N, C-alpha and C positions, 0 to 999 in steps of 0.2 A: 515596445509599449504593451502593457497588459490590457486585457479585455475591459476592465473597469476604466482605465485611463482612456482607452479608445472611445468608450461610450461617452465619457464626459467631454471629450474633444468634439465628437459629433453633435452632441446636444448644444454645445456652445456655438458651433458653426451654424446650426439651424436657427438658434436664437438671434445671432448677429445678422444673419441674412434677413430674417423676418423684421427685425428692428429697423434695419436700413430701408427696407421696402415701405414700411409703415411711415417712416419719417419723410421719405420721398413723396408719399401721397398726402403729406401735411397732417398725418394722424399722430397726435402727441401722447397716445396712451402708454407708450414705452419710451420714457425719456432716457437720455444718455447719463451714465453714472458709473460708479465703481461696481464691478461685477464679481460676484462670488459664484463660481461654477464648480467648486471642489466638493460640494456636499450633495446630499439627496433630500428629497421631500421638503421643499421643491428642488428641482434640478438647478435653477438659476435664481439668485437673489441680487437685486440691483439697488444700490443706494443712490437715488436720484435727487435732483434739486427740490422736488416736491414730496419727498418721502421715500420709503422703501417699498418695493414691490417684488413679488416672486412669480416665477414662471415654471410650470411643470411641463415637460416635453414628452410627447408620445407619438409614435409612428404607426400609421395604419398599414398593416401587412397585407399582402396579396391573399394569404390563406383566409384571413378574416372576411375580406370582401367576397371571395369565392363562396364561402359558406352562406353569406347573405344572398348571393345570386342564386344558389341552389334552392333556397327557400322561395324565392320569387318564381323560379321554374315550377316548383311543386304546387304553388298556388294556381298557376295557369293550367297545369295538368289536371288538377282537381276541378277547376272550373269547366274545363272541356268535358270531363266525365259527367259532371252535373248537367251540362247543357245538352247531352245526348238525348234527354227526355223531351227536348223542345225541337220541333220539326222545322228547323231553319237551316238550309244549306248555303254554302258560299260565304260563310262568315269568317272574317279575318280580324282577330282582336290582338292588339298590342297594349300591354299595360305595364305601369311602373308603380309598385307598392313601395312607399317611402316612409310612412309614419307608423310602421308596425315594428315593435321591438320584440324579437324572439329570444328565447333562451338558447343556449348552445345546441340543445336537441329539442326543437320545437314540438310541442304537444300536437297530436293529430287534430284535436278539436280546434286549436288555434288556426291551423291552416285551413280546415274545413270552413270555419266562420268567415275568414277573409275571402276564400274562393266563392262562397255564397254571396258575399257582398258584391264581388266583381260581376257575377252572373246577374244579380238584381239590377246593377247600374246599366249593364249592357242591354238587358231586356227592356228596360224602361226608355231606352233611347233608339231602338230600332223599329218602333211602331210609327214608321214614317211612310208617307205615300211614295217616297222616292226609293224605298227599300226594294232591292232586286234589280235596280238599274245599274249599269256598268260604272256610272260616275259617282255612285254613292260613296261618300267619304266624310266621316264625322270625327272631329277632334274635340276631346273633352279635357278640361283642365280644372284642377282644384283651386287655382288662383284666377281671379278676375283680371284678364289681360286685355286692355283696350286695343282697338284697331287690329285685331287678329281674327282668324276664322274659328278660334277655339270657343267651344260652348262651356260656360261655367257650370259645374255640377256640385261643388262644395263638399267633396269627400275629405274625411280626416285620414283616410288610409291610402288612397291612390292619388298621385300627383298628376299623371297623364294617362289617358286611355284613347287609343285610336281604333276606330271601327271602319272596316272596309268591306266591300262586296267583291267576291271573286266569282265571276259568272260560270267558269268551267269546273268549279269545285263542288263535289258532292258531300263534303263534310265541313266541319268548322275547325279553324286553326287558332290556337291561343298560345301566345308566347310573351315573355317579358320584353320590354324595350331595351335596346342597346346591349344585348348579350353578345359580347365579342371576345377575342382573345385577350383584350385588356380589360380587367375588371373595372367596374364603375362604382365610385364611392357615392352613396346617396345619403339622404338625411338620416335614415335609419342607422347607417353605419357610424355616422358622426355622433348621434345621440347615444349609441351603445358605448362608444369610447368615453364620452363624457360621464356616463353612469358608472363606468368602471373606476374612474378617478374620483368621483364624488365621495366615495366612502373614506377617502384619506384627507378630505378638505380641512378637517379640524387640526390634523397633524401639520399640514402645510402652513396653517395660520399661526403656528407656534413661532415661526421664523419671520413671517410678514403677514399683515392683515389683508393687503391688496394682492390677491392671488389670481393669476391668469393661467389658462391652459393653451399650450401651443400644439396643434395637431398637424403632423407632417405627412404629406403624400408625395410620391415620386422622389424619395430620398436616395441615400447612397446604396442601400441594400437591394439585392436583385429581387427580393420578394415584396418590394414596395411599389412596383409599377402599377399605376391605375389612373383613371380619369375621373374628374369631379363633375357630377350631374349639376345642371344649372339650378335645379330646385334647392340645392344646398345653400346658395347665397341669399335666397328669399325666405327660407324656412326659419321659424323661431324656435330655438333650442331651449330646453328647460335645464337650469343649472343654478348652483350657488357660487360658482366661480365669478369673479368680478368681470371677466370677459373671456371670450374664446377667439383665438386667432388660427386660421387655417393657412398653412404654408404649402404651396405647390412648388417644390424646389426646382424641378426641371423647367417649369413654365415661368419661374422667377416672379411669382405673384403671391401676395399675402392679403388675406381678407379678414376683417373683423366681422365675425358672424353675429347675426341677430339672436338675442337671448331674452328669456323671461326668467325672473328670479324665483326660485323655489324657496319656501319658508324653512324647510329642513332638508339636509342631505338625504339621498336615497340610500 
C-alpha cells in the first residue's frame, strides 16, 4: 500500500469511528450514506438521506502541542522575572493560558503582554488578610462554575490559575498547569488547527456546502499521544465550518465542539 493509500485508509477509519460514536450518542449531524473517501479537499464526502456533507480530517501531532507548551512555560518564566520587583515570598502560581494564538515563532512582545496580564491577575488576588498563612489556597477560573471553590475572574487569556502559599520558600514559583510527559491539547491548539484549515474552506465547498472538520488526537501515529484539557469542551471556537468534531481515538470518545460562526474565513 502506498503512502497516499494508507493516508486515505486512516482518514476513513477515523471518520467511521467518529460517526459511530456520534450516532451512539444520538447525535445525527453525520448521517449514514454513500461515502467517497478517494479524493481530497475535503477528505470525506457523504451522500446522506438529508443531502451531501463533507469532512476534512486532521490529526494534532505531539510536536505542535509541545511547541504550544513551550510558549506557556515562557509566559510563566517572564511573569516570574517581572514579579521579582514585588516583595512577596512563598508564592506558588500555576496557570493555564488557553485563548492565546501564537505564530510559529511568537514575538517577544506577545509573550511579555501575556506575562504582564498574569502578574496583574495574581497581584489583584493576593491582597487578602489570609495571605501568608499555611492554608492559603486560591483557585481562579475564567468560567463561572457553580458549587465549586473556584473564584470567577473573567479572563480571555487564562482558563485556570492556582495561587498557593509555601511557608518555607524564599522565592516565587511560576509554572504552567499539567506540564507532563504527555502533551496536553488546549483550546489554543484546537483553534490553531481550525485556523489552518479555514483558508481552504471555499475549496471544500466546491464539493459540498455542508463542511465539517474532524480533529483527531491519540491516533495511530506515535507523535499523536496527548490528553485533552477539560476547557476544550466548554470553549467556543471561531470558525466558518458547519461544525467541529474532536475524536479521541484511544479514549473512544467523540465530541461536537461549541462554535461561533465567523463572517469570513481567516
